[in-house]
C-alpha positions as CSV (number, residue, x, y, z in Angstrom):
1,X,-91.5,-8.8,-249.2
2,X,-91.9,-5.1,-250.0
3,X,-90.7,-2.0,-248.1
4,X,-88.0,-1.9,-245.5
5,X,-88.0,-2.7,-241.8
6,X,-87.9,0.2,-239.4
7,X,-84.4,0.7,-237.9
8,X,-84.2,-0.4,-234.3
9,X,-82.9,1.5,-231.3
10,X,-79.7,0.3,-229.5
11,X,-80.6,-3.0,-227.9
12,X,-83.3,-3.6,-230.5
13,X,-86.2,-2.7,-228.1
14,X,-88.1,0.2,-229.8
15,X,-88.5,0.8,-233.5
16,X,-87.2,4.2,-234.6
17,X,-89.6,4.8,-237.5
18,X,-91.0,8.2,-238.2
19,X,-94.2,8.5,-236.2
20,X,-97.5,8.4,-238.1
21,X,-98.9,11.2,-236.0
22,X,-97.7,14.8,-235.9
23,X,-96.2,14.5,-232.4
24,X,-92.6,14.4,-231.3
25,X,-91.8,11.5,-229.0
26,X,-89.2,11.5,-226.2
27,X,-88.1,8.2,-224.6
28,X,-87.2,8.6,-220.9
29,X,-85.2,6.0,-219.2
30,X,-84.4,5.7,-215.5
31,X,-81.9,3.1,-214.2
32,X,-80.7,4.2,-210.8
33,X,-77.2,5.6,-210.8
34,X,-76.7,4.6,-214.5
35,X,-79.1,6.4,-216.8
36,X,-81.4,9.2,-215.9
37,X,-83.3,11.0,-218.7
38,X,-86.0,13.4,-217.6
39,X,-88.1,16.3,-218.8
40,X,-87.4,19.6,-216.8
41,X,-90.4,21.4,-218.4
42,X,-92.8,20.8,-221.2
43,X,-96.5,20.2,-221.7
44,X,-96.8,16.6,-222.9
45,X,-99.8,15.8,-225.2
46,X,-99.5,12.1,-224.2
47,X,-97.6,9.9,-221.9
48,X,-97.1,6.1,-222.3
49,X,-95.5,3.8,-219.8
50,X,-93.3,1.3,-221.8
51,X,-92.0,-0.7,-218.8
52,X,-90.8,-0.1,-215.2
53,X,-87.7,1.9,-216.4
54,X,-89.0,3.6,-219.6
55,X,-91.8,6.1,-220.5
56,X,-92.6,7.8,-223.7
57,X,-93.7,11.5,-223.6
58,X,-95.2,13.1,-226.8
59,X,-95.3,16.8,-227.6
60,X,-97.3,18.8,-230.2
61,X,-95.6,20.9,-232.9
62,X,-94.7,24.4,-231.6
63,X,-94.6,23.5,-227.9
64,X,-91.2,23.6,-226.1
65,X,-89.7,21.2,-223.7
66,X,-86.4,20.7,-221.9
67,X,-84.8,17.2,-222.0
68,X,-82.1,16.4,-219.5
69,X,-79.8,13.3,-220.0
70,X,-77.3,12.0,-217.5
71,X,-75.4,8.7,-217.6
72,X,-72.6,7.1,-215.7
73,X,-70.5,4.0,-215.6
74,X,-68.2,2.4,-213.0
75,X,-65.8,5.3,-213.3
76,X,-68.2,8.2,-213.0
77,X,-70.4,10.5,-215.1
78,X,-70.0,10.0,-218.9
79,X,-72.7,12.4,-220.1
80,X,-74.6,15.4,-218.7
81,X,-76.7,17.3,-221.2
82,X,-79.7,19.5,-221.5
83,X,-81.5,20.2,-224.7
84,X,-84.4,22.7,-225.1
85,X,-86.4,21.6,-228.2
86,X,-89.3,22.9,-230.2
87,X,-91.2,20.1,-231.9
88,X,-91.7,20.9,-235.6
89,X,-94.6,20.7,-238.0
90,X,-94.6,17.8,-240.5
91,X,-92.4,18.8,-243.5
92,X,-90.4,21.4,-241.5
93,X,-86.7,21.0,-241.2
94,X,-85.4,19.6,-237.9
95,X,-82.3,18.3,-236.1
96,X,-82.0,14.9,-234.6
97,X,-81.0,14.0,-231.1
98,X,-80.9,10.7,-229.2
99,X,-84.2,9.4,-227.8
100,X,-86.2,12.1,-229.6
101,X,-88.3,11.0,-232.7
102,X,-88.2,12.4,-235.2
103,X,-86.3,15.3,-233.8
104,X,-86.9,19.1,-233.5
105,X,-85.6,22.6,-233.6
106,X,-82.9,22.5,-231.0
107,X,-83.0,25.9,-229.3
108,X,-80.3,25.2,-226.7
109,X,-77.8,22.4,-226.4
110,X,-75.5,22.4,-223.3
111,X,-73.1,19.7,-222.2
112,X,-71.2,19.2,-218.9
113,X,-72.8,19.1,-215.5
114,X,-71.6,22.6,-214.3
115,X,-73.2,24.2,-217.4
116,X,-76.3,22.0,-217.2
117,X,-76.7,23.2,-213.6
118,X,-76.4,26.8,-214.8
119,X,-79.2,26.3,-217.3
120,X,-81.3,24.6,-214.6
121,X,-80.8,27.6,-212.3
122,X,-81.7,29.9,-215.2
123,X,-85.0,28.0,-215.7
124,X,-85.6,28.2,-212.0
125,X,-85.1,32.0,-212.2
126,X,-87.6,32.3,-215.1
127,X,-90.2,30.3,-213.1
128,X,-89.5,32.4,-210.0
129,X,-90.8,35.5,-211.8
130,X,-94.1,33.7,-212.5
131,X,-93.4,32.6,-216.1
132,X,-93.8,29.1,-217.3
133,X,-90.6,28.0,-219.0
134,X,-92.7,26.5,-221.8
135,X,-93.9,29.9,-222.7
136,X,-90.5,31.7,-222.9
137,X,-89.6,33.2,-226.3
138,X,-87.7,30.5,-228.3
139,X,-85.1,33.2,-229.1
140,X,-84.3,33.6,-225.4
141,X,-83.2,29.9,-225.2
142,X,-80.9,30.5,-228.2
143,X,-79.6,33.6,-226.4
144,X,-78.8,31.5,-223.3
145,X,-77.0,28.9,-225.4
146,X,-75.0,31.5,-227.4
147,X,-74.0,33.4,-224.2
148,X,-72.9,30.3,-222.4
149,X,-70.9,29.1,-225.4
150,X,-68.6,32.1,-225.0
151,X,-68.5,32.0,-221.2
152,X,-70.8,34.9,-220.6
153,X,-73.8,35.1,-218.3
154,X,-77.1,35.1,-220.1
155,X,-79.4,38.1,-219.6
156,X,-82.3,37.3,-217.3
157,X,-85.8,36.7,-218.8
158,X,-88.0,39.3,-217.2
159,X,-91.7,39.9,-217.2
160,X,-91.2,42.9,-219.5
161,X,-89.3,40.7,-222.1
162,X,-92.0,38.1,-221.8
163,X,-94.8,40.7,-222.4
164,X,-92.9,42.0,-225.5
165,X,-92.6,38.4,-226.8
166,X,-96.4,37.7,-226.3
167,X,-97.2,40.9,-228.2
168,X,-94.8,40.1,-231.0
169,X,-96.3,36.6,-231.2
170,X,-99.8,38.0,-231.3
171,X,-99.0,40.4,-234.2
172,X,-97.4,37.5,-236.1
173,X,-100.5,35.3,-236.0
């Protein structure tokens, strides 16, 4: 026998091999009051229902999505986390995170429900000005993570900042 078997996810249900396509795959699980993984924003390229409790969302390189994870046991919440991730091109460096294959450029990583709620409110505020959170400048999500890590309020993402980002992106292409 040649080659090696693909590593398996915890529980042995889904292989964790590097995908043969250029997409980033996110496994979402929902087990009422135990595990709730969901996408807060993002434009999926593909969705696959794995079973009643699991789905697989796939994203193209360069897009941006927010992945929220919450889990509890008999004693209460054990994890609350939000990651805002930019899927990368093949060959580009990336960071790994659970349930995301192969990984991506993590723009924001926040843990703890009060801080996760603060990020969710920030996303709501961005959308309230009429901007799709998927289109926000990646540097802004880094700014939010950095400001929150030192206990400061992130600057709001305004339409003026967004227009500046769109112009900067246009020049870079």
